[in-house]
C-alpha positions, 0 to 999 in steps of 0.5 A: 012371493010378495009383488015388488013395488018400486017406490020413487019420486019424480025424476030430478035433473042435475043442475050441473050435468042435466042428467036424470036421477031417482031418489027416495024421500021418506016422511015421518010425522013432520020430518022429511028424510032424503035418502041419496045414492039409491037407484031403485028400492021397494018396501020388501028390500033395498036394492043397493048395498051402499045405503046402510051406514053411509050417514053413520060412517061419515058423521062418526068419523068426523066426530072422532077426528079431533081425538085421534091423529090417525083419523085426521091423517086418513081424512087428509089423505083422501083425494080431493075428487072424493073429499065430499063423497068418500063414504060412498066409495068402498075403498075409503068407507071400509077404512073409515069403519075400521077406524071407528070400530078401533077407537070407540070404547069396546062395548060400543066399537063391537056393536058398531062392527056388527052393525056395519057387517049387517049393512053389507049383507044382501038386502032382505027382510031379515037384514031389515030386522037385524039392522034395526035390532042392532041399532036399538041395541047400540043405542041402549048400551050407549045409554047404559054406559053413560049412566053407569059412568055418571053413577060411579062418579057420584058414588065416589063423591057422595060416599065421602061427603055424605051428601044427598042427591040434588035431583029426582031420586024416583027417576034414578031408583029403578036402576037399582031396584028394577027386577027387569031391564030398563027401557031406553026411555027410562035410561034416557030419563035417568041420564037427564036426572043424573046430568042435572044433579051434576050441574046443580051440585057443580060436580066434575063430570067423568068426561072432561070432553063434555063441555056443555052437559046441558046439551044432553039434558035439553028436552029440545036438544038434538040428542034427546030428540034423537033418543025419542026418535029411536024409542018410537022406532023401538015401539014400531019394531016391537009391534012388527010394523017396521019397514026398510025406511025405518032403518034409514031413520034409525041410522040418522038418529043413532048417528046423532046420539053417538056423535053427541058422545063421540068423546067415548072414543077417547076412553078404554073400558077396563076390568079391574081384577085387584089392587095390591100395596107393596113396600119393598125394603129398599124401594118406595111404596107402590100400588100394583094394579091387575086389570084387563083392557076390554 
């Protein structure tokens, strides 16, 4: 059994109470991540079951608040005592997670449900593996969903107008021609190219809530920086060099990605089975749509 080594920083005094509290600071390149609410930890496991998903839960719930009245009502009803720290209280954090799972478009809501469940497991190397794997899967599916939505919109327009794409086609071609699943960095490049095509041709985006698509396509913006960070963690994970602290970094990056596209909580994913046209003798004509809400 590997010997446990406690990783701490010098005790810090609270300016209000004068009590001593330990914390952990993680540095990745030039970035420093301060992980709060951890009493003790080591690089074999995390000793608190409240660590994972606290940042993600709080940021996502606040991000989808403008789109859902029940989320707004929930936040307003949190007692003032917990207004700034509700994410560390199970009573409120569990309700918040349920709201996030319910409102995010199905393919992402389901992945977030699994991520939250993994965060509640007993701390272990297996939990670290599962958590990172699920973060990366949620990230990849988010990129795929955005790309396919953008491509669908372009297809509907270009098949009528017979236009050429005002962007680098070589970046987008792999979506159609690749015989293997695209890596996240390729999906990010495709998304940026597609967004630039929308901007150059002044095409209406499929997401009316996305007021400034330049933010998602900006190489120096928070969205693409978070995507780059997750892709770097993917490389570390693929080489089995990951540690529990990478989970916290991945969580922060994933929170940035999903809050940037929080409008996806305002949509449903529908599988259209068939559309029929009907014109009864004594009634107006109509379309009959047979579809499933996923």
